[in-house]
mmCIF file of the protein (N, C-alpha, C, O) and its ligand, coordinates in Angstrom:
data_MODEL
# 
_entry.id   MODEL 
# 
loop_
_entity.id 
_entity.type 
_entity.pdbx_number_of_molecules 
1 polymer     1 
2 non-polymer 1 
# 
_entity_poly.entity_id                      1 
_entity_poly.type                           'polypeptide(L)' 
_entity_poly.nstd_linkage                   no 
_entity_poly.nstd_monomer                   no 
_entity_poly.pdbx_seq_one_letter_code       MYTCPKCSSTDTYKERINGSDTGDRICKICKYTTSAVSFKEKGKEEAKES 
_entity_poly.pdbx_seq_one_letter_code_can   MYTCPKCSSTDTYKERINGSDTGDRICKICKYTTSAVSFKEKGKEEAKES 
_entity_poly.pdbx_strand_id                 A 
# 
loop_
_entity_poly_seq.entity_id 
_entity_poly_seq.num 
_entity_poly_seq.mon_id 
_entity_poly_seq.hetero 
1 1  MET n 
1 2  TYR n 
1 3  THR n 
1 4  CYS n 
1 5  PRO n 
1 6  LYS n 
1 7  CYS n 
1 8  SER n 
1 9  SER n 
1 10 THR n 
1 11 ASP n 
1 12 THR n 
1 13 TYR n 
1 14 LYS n 
1 15 GLU n 
1 16 ARG n 
1 17 ILE n 
1 18 ASN n 
1 19 GLY n 
1 20 SER n 
1 21 ASP n 
1 22 THR n 
1 23 GLY n 
1 24 ASP n 
1 25 ARG n 
1 26 ILE n 
1 27 CYS n 
1 28 LYS n 
1 29 ILE n 
1 30 CYS n 
1 31 LYS n 
1 32 TYR n 
1 33 THR n 
1 34 THR n 
1 35 SER n 
1 36 ALA n 
1 37 VAL n 
1 38 SER n 
1 39 PHE n 
1 40 LYS n 
1 41 GLU n 
1 42 LYS n 
1 43 GLY n 
1 44 LYS n 
1 45 GLU n 
1 46 GLU n 
1 47 ALA n 
1 48 LYS n 
1 49 GLU n 
1 50 SER n 
# 
loop_
_struct_asym.id 
_struct_asym.entity_id 
A 1 
B 2 
# 
loop_
_chem_comp.id 
_chem_comp.type 
_chem_comp.mon_nstd_flag 
ALA 'L-peptide linking' y 
ARG 'L-peptide linking' y 
ASN 'L-peptide linking' y 
ASP 'L-peptide linking' y 
CYS 'L-peptide linking' y 
GLU 'L-peptide linking' y 
GLY 'peptide linking'   y 
ILE 'L-peptide linking' y 
LYS 'L-peptide linking' y 
MET 'L-peptide linking' y 
PHE 'L-peptide linking' y 
PRO 'L-peptide linking' y 
SER 'L-peptide linking' y 
THR 'L-peptide linking' y 
TYR 'L-peptide linking' y 
VAL 'L-peptide linking' y 
ZN  non-polymer         . 
# 
_pdbx_entity_nonpoly.entity_id   2 
_pdbx_entity_nonpoly.name        ? 
_pdbx_entity_nonpoly.comp_id     ZN 
# 
_pdbx_nonpoly_scheme.asym_id         B 
_pdbx_nonpoly_scheme.entity_id       2 
_pdbx_nonpoly_scheme.mon_id          ZN 
_pdbx_nonpoly_scheme.ndb_seq_num     1 
_pdbx_nonpoly_scheme.pdb_seq_num     101 
_pdbx_nonpoly_scheme.auth_seq_num    101 
_pdbx_nonpoly_scheme.pdb_mon_id      ZN 
_pdbx_nonpoly_scheme.auth_mon_id     ZN 
_pdbx_nonpoly_scheme.pdb_strand_id   A 
_pdbx_nonpoly_scheme.pdb_ins_code    . 
# 
loop_
_atom_site.group_PDB 
_atom_site.id 
_atom_site.type_symbol 
_atom_site.label_atom_id 
_atom_site.label_alt_id 
_atom_site.label_comp_id 
_atom_site.label_asym_id 
_atom_site.label_entity_id 
_atom_site.label_seq_id 
_atom_site.pdbx_PDB_ins_code 
_atom_site.Cartn_x 
_atom_site.Cartn_y 
_atom_site.Cartn_z 
_atom_site.occupancy 
_atom_site.B_iso_or_equiv 
_atom_site.pdbx_formal_charge 
_atom_site.auth_seq_id 
_atom_site.auth_comp_id 
_atom_site.auth_asym_id 
_atom_site.auth_atom_id 
_atom_site.pdbx_PDB_model_num 
ATOM   1   N  N  . MET A 1 1  ? 8.682  35.198 20.615 1.00 0.00 ? 1   MET A N  1 
ATOM   2   C  CA . MET A 1 1  ? 8.969  34.720 19.250 1.00 0.00 ? 1   MET A CA 1 
ATOM   3   C  C  . MET A 1 1  ? 7.627  34.461 18.524 1.00 0.00 ? 1   MET A C  1 
ATOM   4   O  O  . MET A 1 1  ? 6.805  33.647 18.945 1.00 0.00 ? 1   MET A O  1 
ATOM   5   N  N  . TYR A 1 2  ? 7.455  35.204 17.409 1.00 0.00 ? 2   TYR A N  1 
ATOM   6   C  CA . TYR A 1 2  ? 6.226  35.051 16.591 1.00 0.00 ? 2   TYR A CA 1 
ATOM   7   C  C  . TYR A 1 2  ? 6.540  34.131 15.343 1.00 0.00 ? 2   TYR A C  1 
ATOM   8   O  O  . TYR A 1 2  ? 7.648  34.113 14.807 1.00 0.00 ? 2   TYR A O  1 
ATOM   9   N  N  . THR A 1 3  ? 5.516  33.409 14.951 1.00 0.00 ? 3   THR A N  1 
ATOM   10  C  CA . THR A 1 3  ? 5.687  32.524 13.802 1.00 0.00 ? 3   THR A CA 1 
ATOM   11  C  C  . THR A 1 3  ? 4.692  32.907 12.725 1.00 0.00 ? 3   THR A C  1 
ATOM   12  O  O  . THR A 1 3  ? 3.503  33.070 12.997 1.00 0.00 ? 3   THR A O  1 
ATOM   13  N  N  . CYS A 1 4  ? 5.176  33.050 11.509 1.00 0.00 ? 4   CYS A N  1 
ATOM   14  C  CA . CYS A 1 4  ? 4.385  33.407 10.377 1.00 0.00 ? 4   CYS A CA 1 
ATOM   15  C  C  . CYS A 1 4  ? 3.271  32.318 10.103 1.00 0.00 ? 4   CYS A C  1 
ATOM   16  O  O  . CYS A 1 4  ? 3.607  31.145 9.942  1.00 0.00 ? 4   CYS A O  1 
ATOM   17  N  N  . PRO A 1 5  ? 2.043  32.677 10.055 1.00 0.00 ? 5   PRO A N  1 
ATOM   18  C  CA . PRO A 1 5  ? 1.012  31.749 9.778  1.00 0.00 ? 5   PRO A CA 1 
ATOM   19  C  C  . PRO A 1 5  ? 1.055  31.117 8.364  1.00 0.00 ? 5   PRO A C  1 
ATOM   20  O  O  . PRO A 1 5  ? 0.471  30.067 8.099  1.00 0.00 ? 5   PRO A O  1 
ATOM   21  N  N  . LYS A 1 6  ? 1.785  31.828 7.477  1.00 0.00 ? 6   LYS A N  1 
ATOM   22  C  CA . LYS A 1 6  ? 1.861  31.330 6.097  1.00 0.00 ? 6   LYS A CA 1 
ATOM   23  C  C  . LYS A 1 6  ? 2.979  30.366 5.869  1.00 0.00 ? 6   LYS A C  1 
ATOM   24  O  O  . LYS A 1 6  ? 2.773  29.265 5.357  1.00 0.00 ? 6   LYS A O  1 
ATOM   25  N  N  . CYS A 1 7  ? 4.231  30.796 6.268  1.00 0.00 ? 7   CYS A N  1 
ATOM   26  C  CA . CYS A 1 7  ? 5.418  29.984 5.971  1.00 0.00 ? 7   CYS A CA 1 
ATOM   27  C  C  . CYS A 1 7  ? 6.133  29.447 7.158  1.00 0.00 ? 7   CYS A C  1 
ATOM   28  O  O  . CYS A 1 7  ? 7.170  28.792 7.051  1.00 0.00 ? 7   CYS A O  1 
ATOM   29  N  N  . SER A 1 8  ? 5.536  29.747 8.354  1.00 0.00 ? 8   SER A N  1 
ATOM   30  C  CA . SER A 1 8  ? 6.115  29.224 9.565  1.00 0.00 ? 8   SER A CA 1 
ATOM   31  C  C  . SER A 1 8  ? 7.485  29.860 9.968  1.00 0.00 ? 8   SER A C  1 
ATOM   32  O  O  . SER A 1 8  ? 8.140  29.405 10.905 1.00 0.00 ? 8   SER A O  1 
ATOM   33  N  N  . SER A 1 9  ? 7.876  30.889 9.253  1.00 0.00 ? 9   SER A N  1 
ATOM   34  C  CA . SER A 1 9  ? 9.133  31.544 9.612  1.00 0.00 ? 9   SER A CA 1 
ATOM   35  C  C  . SER A 1 9  ? 9.003  32.303 10.892 1.00 0.00 ? 9   SER A C  1 
ATOM   36  O  O  . SER A 1 9  ? 7.936  32.832 11.201 1.00 0.00 ? 9   SER A O  1 
ATOM   37  N  N  . THR A 1 10 ? 10.038 32.363 11.620 1.00 0.00 ? 10  THR A N  1 
ATOM   38  C  CA . THR A 1 10 ? 10.040 33.181 12.886 1.00 0.00 ? 10  THR A CA 1 
ATOM   39  C  C  . THR A 1 10 ? 10.694 34.535 12.649 1.00 0.00 ? 10  THR A C  1 
ATOM   40  O  O  . THR A 1 10 ? 10.893 35.317 13.578 1.00 0.00 ? 10  THR A O  1 
ATOM   41  N  N  . ASP A 1 11 ? 11.026 34.796 11.387 1.00 0.00 ? 11  ASP A N  1 
ATOM   42  C  CA . ASP A 1 11 ? 11.709 36.037 11.024 1.00 0.00 ? 11  ASP A CA 1 
ATOM   43  C  C  . ASP A 1 11 ? 10.643 37.098 10.697 1.00 0.00 ? 11  ASP A C  1 
ATOM   44  O  O  . ASP A 1 11 ? 10.305 37.328 9.537  1.00 0.00 ? 11  ASP A O  1 
ATOM   45  N  N  . THR A 1 12 ? 10.140 37.717 11.735 1.00 0.00 ? 12  THR A N  1 
ATOM   46  C  CA . THR A 1 12 ? 9.101  38.646 11.559 1.00 0.00 ? 12  THR A CA 1 
ATOM   47  C  C  . THR A 1 12 ? 9.474  39.971 12.241 1.00 0.00 ? 12  THR A C  1 
ATOM   48  O  O  . THR A 1 12 ? 10.317 39.997 13.138 1.00 0.00 ? 12  THR A O  1 
ATOM   49  N  N  . TYR A 1 13 ? 8.834  41.074 11.806 1.00 0.00 ? 13  TYR A N  1 
ATOM   50  C  CA . TYR A 1 13 ? 9.120  42.296 12.493 1.00 0.00 ? 13  TYR A CA 1 
ATOM   51  C  C  . TYR A 1 13 ? 7.779  43.136 12.548 1.00 0.00 ? 13  TYR A C  1 
ATOM   52  O  O  . TYR A 1 13 ? 6.816  42.873 11.829 1.00 0.00 ? 13  TYR A O  1 
ATOM   53  N  N  . LYS A 1 14 ? 7.804  44.137 13.437 1.00 0.00 ? 14  LYS A N  1 
ATOM   54  C  CA . LYS A 1 14 ? 6.613  45.022 13.560 1.00 0.00 ? 14  LYS A CA 1 
ATOM   55  C  C  . LYS A 1 14 ? 6.489  45.922 12.328 1.00 0.00 ? 14  LYS A C  1 
ATOM   56  O  O  . LYS A 1 14 ? 7.497  46.422 11.830 1.00 0.00 ? 14  LYS A O  1 
ATOM   57  N  N  . GLU A 1 15 ? 5.340  46.120 11.861 1.00 0.00 ? 15  GLU A N  1 
ATOM   58  C  CA . GLU A 1 15 ? 5.127  47.041 10.787 1.00 0.00 ? 15  GLU A CA 1 
ATOM   59  C  C  . GLU A 1 15 ? 5.093  48.479 11.351 1.00 0.00 ? 15  GLU A C  1 
ATOM   60  O  O  . GLU A 1 15 ? 4.421  48.774 12.340 1.00 0.00 ? 15  GLU A O  1 
ATOM   61  N  N  . ARG A 1 16 ? 5.858  49.357 10.665 1.00 0.00 ? 16  ARG A N  1 
ATOM   62  C  CA . ARG A 1 16 ? 5.933  50.779 11.142 1.00 0.00 ? 16  ARG A CA 1 
ATOM   63  C  C  . ARG A 1 16 ? 5.650  51.631 9.936  1.00 0.00 ? 16  ARG A C  1 
ATOM   64  O  O  . ARG A 1 16 ? 6.220  51.438 8.862  1.00 0.00 ? 16  ARG A O  1 
ATOM   65  N  N  . ILE A 1 17 ? 4.780  52.556 10.127 1.00 0.00 ? 17  ILE A N  1 
ATOM   66  C  CA . ILE A 1 17 ? 4.494  53.572 9.059  1.00 0.00 ? 17  ILE A CA 1 
ATOM   67  C  C  . ILE A 1 17 ? 4.756  54.927 9.660  1.00 0.00 ? 17  ILE A C  1 
ATOM   68  O  O  . ILE A 1 17 ? 4.195  55.292 10.694 1.00 0.00 ? 17  ILE A O  1 
ATOM   69  N  N  . ASN A 1 18 ? 5.606  55.657 9.003  1.00 0.00 ? 18  ASN A N  1 
ATOM   70  C  CA . ASN A 1 18 ? 5.985  56.964 9.424  1.00 0.00 ? 18  ASN A CA 1 
ATOM   71  C  C  . ASN A 1 18 ? 6.505  56.958 10.919 1.00 0.00 ? 18  ASN A C  1 
ATOM   72  O  O  . ASN A 1 18 ? 6.288  57.894 11.688 1.00 0.00 ? 18  ASN A O  1 
ATOM   73  N  N  . GLY A 1 19 ? 7.197  55.843 11.255 1.00 0.00 ? 19  GLY A N  1 
ATOM   74  C  CA . GLY A 1 19 ? 7.819  55.778 12.595 1.00 0.00 ? 19  GLY A CA 1 
ATOM   75  C  C  . GLY A 1 19 ? 6.931  55.324 13.703 1.00 0.00 ? 19  GLY A C  1 
ATOM   76  O  O  . GLY A 1 19 ? 7.365  55.276 14.854 1.00 0.00 ? 19  GLY A O  1 
ATOM   77  N  N  . SER A 1 20 ? 5.721  54.993 13.409 1.00 0.00 ? 20  SER A N  1 
ATOM   78  C  CA . SER A 1 20 ? 4.825  54.526 14.510 1.00 0.00 ? 20  SER A CA 1 
ATOM   79  C  C  . SER A 1 20 ? 4.265  53.102 14.204 1.00 0.00 ? 20  SER A C  1 
ATOM   80  O  O  . SER A 1 20 ? 3.938  52.753 13.070 1.00 0.00 ? 20  SER A O  1 
ATOM   81  N  N  . ASP A 1 21 ? 4.187  52.348 15.256 1.00 0.00 ? 21  ASP A N  1 
ATOM   82  C  CA . ASP A 1 21 ? 3.668  50.981 15.132 1.00 0.00 ? 21  ASP A CA 1 
ATOM   83  C  C  . ASP A 1 21 ? 2.176  50.977 14.657 1.00 0.00 ? 21  ASP A C  1 
ATOM   84  O  O  . ASP A 1 21 ? 1.320  51.711 15.152 1.00 0.00 ? 21  ASP A O  1 
ATOM   85  N  N  . THR A 1 22 ? 1.953  50.102 13.676 1.00 0.00 ? 22  THR A N  1 
ATOM   86  C  CA . THR A 1 22 ? 0.571  49.922 13.267 1.00 0.00 ? 22  THR A CA 1 
ATOM   87  C  C  . THR A 1 22 ? -0.178 48.771 13.995 1.00 0.00 ? 22  THR A C  1 
ATOM   88  O  O  . THR A 1 22 ? -1.379 48.565 13.822 1.00 0.00 ? 22  THR A O  1 
ATOM   89  N  N  . GLY A 1 23 ? 0.594  48.052 14.802 1.00 0.00 ? 23  GLY A N  1 
ATOM   90  C  CA . GLY A 1 23 ? 0.031  46.907 15.461 1.00 0.00 ? 23  GLY A CA 1 
ATOM   91  C  C  . GLY A 1 23 ? 0.076  45.658 14.676 1.00 0.00 ? 23  GLY A C  1 
ATOM   92  O  O  . GLY A 1 23 ? -0.296 44.588 15.159 1.00 0.00 ? 23  GLY A O  1 
ATOM   93  N  N  . ASP A 1 24 ? 0.532  45.778 13.454 1.00 0.00 ? 24  ASP A N  1 
ATOM   94  C  CA . ASP A 1 24 ? 0.662  44.578 12.600 1.00 0.00 ? 24  ASP A CA 1 
ATOM   95  C  C  . ASP A 1 24 ? 2.064  44.079 12.559 1.00 0.00 ? 24  ASP A C  1 
ATOM   96  O  O  . ASP A 1 24 ? 2.990  44.808 12.913 1.00 0.00 ? 24  ASP A O  1 
ATOM   97  N  N  . ARG A 1 25 ? 2.254  42.859 12.139 1.00 0.00 ? 25  ARG A N  1 
ATOM   98  C  CA . ARG A 1 25 ? 3.608  42.251 11.936 1.00 0.00 ? 25  ARG A CA 1 
ATOM   99  C  C  . ARG A 1 25 ? 3.732  41.824 10.490 1.00 0.00 ? 25  ARG A C  1 
ATOM   100 O  O  . ARG A 1 25 ? 2.766  41.490 9.805  1.00 0.00 ? 25  ARG A O  1 
ATOM   101 N  N  . ILE A 1 26 ? 4.982  41.858 10.074 1.00 0.00 ? 26  ILE A N  1 
ATOM   102 C  CA . ILE A 1 26 ? 5.350  41.451 8.702  1.00 0.00 ? 26  ILE A CA 1 
ATOM   103 C  C  . ILE A 1 26 ? 6.344  40.298 8.732  1.00 0.00 ? 26  ILE A C  1 
ATOM   104 O  O  . ILE A 1 26 ? 7.304  40.316 9.502  1.00 0.00 ? 26  ILE A O  1 
ATOM   105 N  N  . CYS A 1 27 ? 6.104  39.282 7.879  1.00 0.00 ? 27  CYS A N  1 
ATOM   106 C  CA . CYS A 1 27 ? 7.054  38.228 7.717  1.00 0.00 ? 27  CYS A CA 1 
ATOM   107 C  C  . CYS A 1 27 ? 8.155  38.648 6.749  1.00 0.00 ? 27  CYS A C  1 
ATOM   108 O  O  . CYS A 1 27 ? 7.873  39.074 5.629  1.00 0.00 ? 27  CYS A O  1 
ATOM   109 N  N  . LYS A 1 28 ? 9.412  38.528 7.182  1.00 0.00 ? 28  LYS A N  1 
ATOM   110 C  CA . LYS A 1 28 ? 10.504 38.961 6.274  1.00 0.00 ? 28  LYS A CA 1 
ATOM   111 C  C  . LYS A 1 28 ? 10.632 38.037 5.122  1.00 0.00 ? 28  LYS A C  1 
ATOM   112 O  O  . LYS A 1 28 ? 11.054 38.459 4.046  1.00 0.00 ? 28  LYS A O  1 
ATOM   113 N  N  . ILE A 1 29 ? 10.277 36.755 5.299  1.00 0.00 ? 29  ILE A N  1 
ATOM   114 C  CA . ILE A 1 29 ? 10.435 35.737 4.214  1.00 0.00 ? 29  ILE A CA 1 
ATOM   115 C  C  . ILE A 1 29 ? 9.408  35.867 3.103  1.00 0.00 ? 29  ILE A C  1 
ATOM   116 O  O  . ILE A 1 29 ? 9.771  35.949 1.929  1.00 0.00 ? 29  ILE A O  1 
ATOM   117 N  N  . CYS A 1 30 ? 8.087  35.887 3.472  1.00 0.00 ? 30  CYS A N  1 
ATOM   118 C  CA . CYS A 1 30 ? 7.059  35.875 2.469  1.00 0.00 ? 30  CYS A CA 1 
ATOM   119 C  C  . CYS A 1 30 ? 6.303  37.200 2.359  1.00 0.00 ? 30  CYS A C  1 
ATOM   120 O  O  . CYS A 1 30 ? 5.401  37.382 1.542  1.00 0.00 ? 30  CYS A O  1 
ATOM   121 N  N  . LYS A 1 31 ? 6.737  38.128 3.251  1.00 0.00 ? 31  LYS A N  1 
ATOM   122 C  CA . LYS A 1 31 ? 6.127  39.481 3.263  1.00 0.00 ? 31  LYS A CA 1 
ATOM   123 C  C  . LYS A 1 31 ? 4.659  39.525 3.622  1.00 0.00 ? 31  LYS A C  1 
ATOM   124 O  O  . LYS A 1 31 ? 3.958  40.500 3.351  1.00 0.00 ? 31  LYS A O  1 
ATOM   125 N  N  . TYR A 1 32 ? 4.199  38.416 4.254  1.00 0.00 ? 32  TYR A N  1 
ATOM   126 C  CA . TYR A 1 32 ? 2.838  38.343 4.728  1.00 0.00 ? 32  TYR A CA 1 
ATOM   127 C  C  . TYR A 1 32 ? 2.648  39.327 5.863  1.00 0.00 ? 32  TYR A C  1 
ATOM   128 O  O  . TYR A 1 32 ? 3.457  39.352 6.791  1.00 0.00 ? 32  TYR A O  1 
ATOM   129 N  N  . THR A 1 33 ? 1.655  40.097 5.822  1.00 0.00 ? 33  THR A N  1 
ATOM   130 C  CA . THR A 1 33 ? 1.318  41.149 6.827  1.00 0.00 ? 33  THR A CA 1 
ATOM   131 C  C  . THR A 1 33 ? -0.005 40.891 7.413  1.00 0.00 ? 33  THR A C  1 
ATOM   132 O  O  . THR A 1 33 ? -0.986 40.701 6.694  1.00 0.00 ? 33  THR A O  1 
ATOM   133 N  N  . THR A 1 34 ? -0.063 40.878 8.729  1.00 0.00 ? 34  THR A N  1 
ATOM   134 C  CA . THR A 1 34 ? -1.375 40.737 9.430  1.00 0.00 ? 34  THR A CA 1 
ATOM   135 C  C  . THR A 1 34 ? -1.178 41.176 10.837 1.00 0.00 ? 34  THR A C  1 
ATOM   136 O  O  . THR A 1 34 ? -0.068 41.462 11.286 1.00 0.00 ? 34  THR A O  1 
ATOM   137 N  N  . SER A 1 35 ? -2.306 41.224 11.538 1.00 0.00 ? 35  SER A N  1 
ATOM   138 C  CA . SER A 1 35 ? -2.281 41.686 12.909 1.00 0.00 ? 35  SER A CA 1 
ATOM   139 C  C  . SER A 1 35 ? -1.386 40.778 13.775 1.00 0.00 ? 35  SER A C  1 
ATOM   140 O  O  . SER A 1 35 ? -1.274 39.583 13.501 1.00 0.00 ? 35  SER A O  1 
ATOM   141 N  N  . ALA A 1 36 ? -0.777 41.316 14.773 1.00 0.00 ? 36  ALA A N  1 
ATOM   142 C  CA . ALA A 1 36 ? 0.212  40.639 15.543 1.00 0.00 ? 36  ALA A CA 1 
ATOM   143 C  C  . ALA A 1 36 ? -0.393 39.347 16.198 1.00 0.00 ? 36  ALA A C  1 
ATOM   144 O  O  . ALA A 1 36 ? 0.312  38.353 16.374 1.00 0.00 ? 36  ALA A O  1 
ATOM   145 N  N  . VAL A 1 37 ? -1.659 39.386 16.538 1.00 0.00 ? 37  VAL A N  1 
ATOM   146 C  CA . VAL A 1 37 ? -2.278 38.195 17.204 1.00 0.00 ? 37  VAL A CA 1 
ATOM   147 C  C  . VAL A 1 37 ? -2.321 37.051 16.247 1.00 0.00 ? 37  VAL A C  1 
ATOM   148 O  O  . VAL A 1 37 ? -2.367 35.901 16.682 1.00 0.00 ? 37  VAL A O  1 
ATOM   149 N  N  . SER A 1 38 ? -2.307 37.300 14.976 1.00 0.00 ? 38  SER A N  1 
ATOM   150 C  CA . SER A 1 38 ? -2.362 36.175 13.972 1.00 0.00 ? 38  SER A CA 1 
ATOM   151 C  C  . SER A 1 38 ? -0.995 35.474 13.821 1.00 0.00 ? 38  SER A C  1 
ATOM   152 O  O  . SER A 1 38 ? -0.896 34.351 13.326 1.00 0.00 ? 38  SER A O  1 
ATOM   153 N  N  . PHE A 1 39 ? 0.055  36.191 14.271 1.00 0.00 ? 39  PHE A N  1 
ATOM   154 C  CA . PHE A 1 39 ? 1.328  35.512 14.325 1.00 0.00 ? 39  PHE A CA 1 
ATOM   155 C  C  . PHE A 1 39 ? 1.476  34.760 15.630 1.00 0.00 ? 39  PHE A C  1 
ATOM   156 O  O  . PHE A 1 39 ? 1.799  35.336 16.669 1.00 0.00 ? 39  PHE A O  1 
ATOM   157 N  N  . LYS A 1 40 ? 1.250  33.541 15.560 1.00 0.00 ? 40  LYS A N  1 
ATOM   158 C  CA . LYS A 1 40 ? 1.206  32.742 16.792 1.00 0.00 ? 40  LYS A CA 1 
ATOM   159 C  C  . LYS A 1 40 ? 2.563  32.708 17.493 1.00 0.00 ? 40  LYS A C  1 
ATOM   160 O  O  . LYS A 1 40 ? 3.598  32.484 16.866 1.00 0.00 ? 40  LYS A O  1 
ATOM   161 N  N  . GLU A 1 41 ? 2.535  32.928 18.759 1.00 0.00 ? 41  GLU A N  1 
ATOM   162 C  CA . GLU A 1 41 ? 3.743  32.851 19.541 1.00 0.00 ? 41  GLU A CA 1 
ATOM   163 C  C  . GLU A 1 41 ? 4.136  31.350 19.748 1.00 0.00 ? 41  GLU A C  1 
ATOM   164 O  O  . GLU A 1 41 ? 3.371  30.546 20.281 1.00 0.00 ? 41  GLU A O  1 
ATOM   165 N  N  . LYS A 1 42 ? 5.305  31.051 19.318 1.00 0.00 ? 42  LYS A N  1 
ATOM   166 C  CA . LYS A 1 42 ? 5.759  29.667 19.387 1.00 0.00 ? 42  LYS A CA 1 
ATOM   167 C  C  . LYS A 1 42 ? 5.880  29.265 20.831 1.00 0.00 ? 42  LYS A C  1 
ATOM   168 O  O  . LYS A 1 42 ? 6.388  29.990 21.686 1.00 0.00 ? 42  LYS A O  1 
ATOM   169 N  N  . GLY A 1 43 ? 5.361  28.006 21.065 1.00 0.00 ? 43  GLY A N  1 
ATOM   170 C  CA . GLY A 1 43 ? 5.372  27.464 22.441 1.00 0.00 ? 43  GLY A CA 1 
ATOM   171 C  C  . GLY A 1 43 ? 4.061  27.640 23.113 1.00 0.00 ? 43  GLY A C  1 
ATOM   172 O  O  . GLY A 1 43 ? 3.571  26.724 23.774 1.00 0.00 ? 43  GLY A O  1 
ATOM   173 N  N  . LYS A 1 44 ? 3.484  28.778 22.965 1.00 0.00 ? 44  LYS A N  1 
ATOM   174 C  CA . LYS A 1 44 ? 2.208  29.113 23.635 1.00 0.00 ? 44  LYS A CA 1 
ATOM   175 C  C  . LYS A 1 44 ? 1.118  28.163 23.101 1.00 0.00 ? 44  LYS A C  1 
ATOM   176 O  O  . LYS A 1 44 ? 0.350  27.588 23.873 1.00 0.00 ? 44  LYS A O  1 
ATOM   177 N  N  . GLU A 1 45 ? 1.072  28.018 21.841 1.00 0.00 ? 45  GLU A N  1 
ATOM   178 C  CA . GLU A 1 45 ? 0.045  27.175 21.223 1.00 0.00 ? 45  GLU A CA 1 
ATOM   179 C  C  . GLU A 1 45 ? 0.216  25.691 21.587 1.00 0.00 ? 45  GLU A C  1 
ATOM   180 O  O  . GLU A 1 45 ? -0.761 24.965 21.776 1.00 0.00 ? 45  GLU A O  1 
ATOM   181 N  N  . GLU A 1 46 ? 1.422  25.283 21.676 1.00 0.00 ? 46  GLU A N  1 
ATOM   182 C  CA . GLU A 1 46 ? 1.750  23.914 22.080 1.00 0.00 ? 46  GLU A CA 1 
ATOM   183 C  C  . GLU A 1 46 ? 1.360  23.654 23.491 1.00 0.00 ? 46  GLU A C  1 
ATOM   184 O  O  . GLU A 1 46 ? 0.922  22.554 23.830 1.00 0.00 ? 46  GLU A O  1 
ATOM   185 N  N  . ALA A 1 47 ? 1.512  24.660 24.333 1.00 0.00 ? 47  ALA A N  1 
ATOM   186 C  CA . ALA A 1 47 ? 1.219  24.507 25.751 1.00 0.00 ? 47  ALA A CA 1 
ATOM   187 C  C  . ALA A 1 47 ? -0.314 24.398 25.917 1.00 0.00 ? 47  ALA A C  1 
ATOM   188 O  O  . ALA A 1 47 ? -0.764 23.753 26.864 1.00 0.00 ? 47  ALA A O  1 
ATOM   189 N  N  . LYS A 1 48 ? -1.077 24.964 25.088 1.00 0.00 ? 48  LYS A N  1 
ATOM   190 C  CA . LYS A 1 48 ? -2.529 24.905 25.160 1.00 0.00 ? 48  LYS A CA 1 
ATOM   191 C  C  . LYS A 1 48 ? -3.020 23.503 24.850 1.00 0.00 ? 48  LYS A C  1 
ATOM   192 O  O  . LYS A 1 48 ? -4.002 23.032 25.424 1.00 0.00 ? 48  LYS A O  1 
ATOM   193 N  N  . GLU A 1 49 ? -2.298 22.816 23.899 1.00 0.00 ? 49  GLU A N  1 
ATOM   194 C  CA . GLU A 1 49 ? -2.673 21.520 23.399 1.00 0.00 ? 49  GLU A CA 1 
ATOM   195 C  C  . GLU A 1 49 ? -2.684 20.480 24.552 1.00 0.00 ? 49  GLU A C  1 
ATOM   196 O  O  . GLU A 1 49 ? -3.572 19.630 24.635 1.00 0.00 ? 49  GLU A O  1 
ATOM   197 N  N  . SER A 1 50 ? -1.661 20.583 25.436 1.00 0.00 ? 50  SER A N  1 
ATOM   198 C  CA . SER A 1 50 ? -1.556 19.504 26.404 1.00 0.00 ? 50  SER A CA 1 
ATOM   199 C  C  . SER A 1 50 ? -2.267 19.748 27.688 1.00 0.00 ? 50  SER A C  1 
ATOM   200 O  O  . SER A 1 50 ? -2.243 18.899 28.579 1.00 0.00 ? 50  SER A O  1 
HETATM 201 ZN ZN . ZN  B 2 .  ? 5.996  34.058 6.081  1.00 0.00 2 101 ZN  A ZN 1 
# 
């Protein structure tokens, strides 16, 4: 599960151009687009904290 760094929505999907993955993810809510690593995986970050 990925979380949008802008609006914290988990409603994201892979960006595809002409049927191929670009390696980026898009937030469905705010349309923010960035590399997949910038969409933090929920839970992973919290695990690091403790
Ligand atoms: Zn967003």
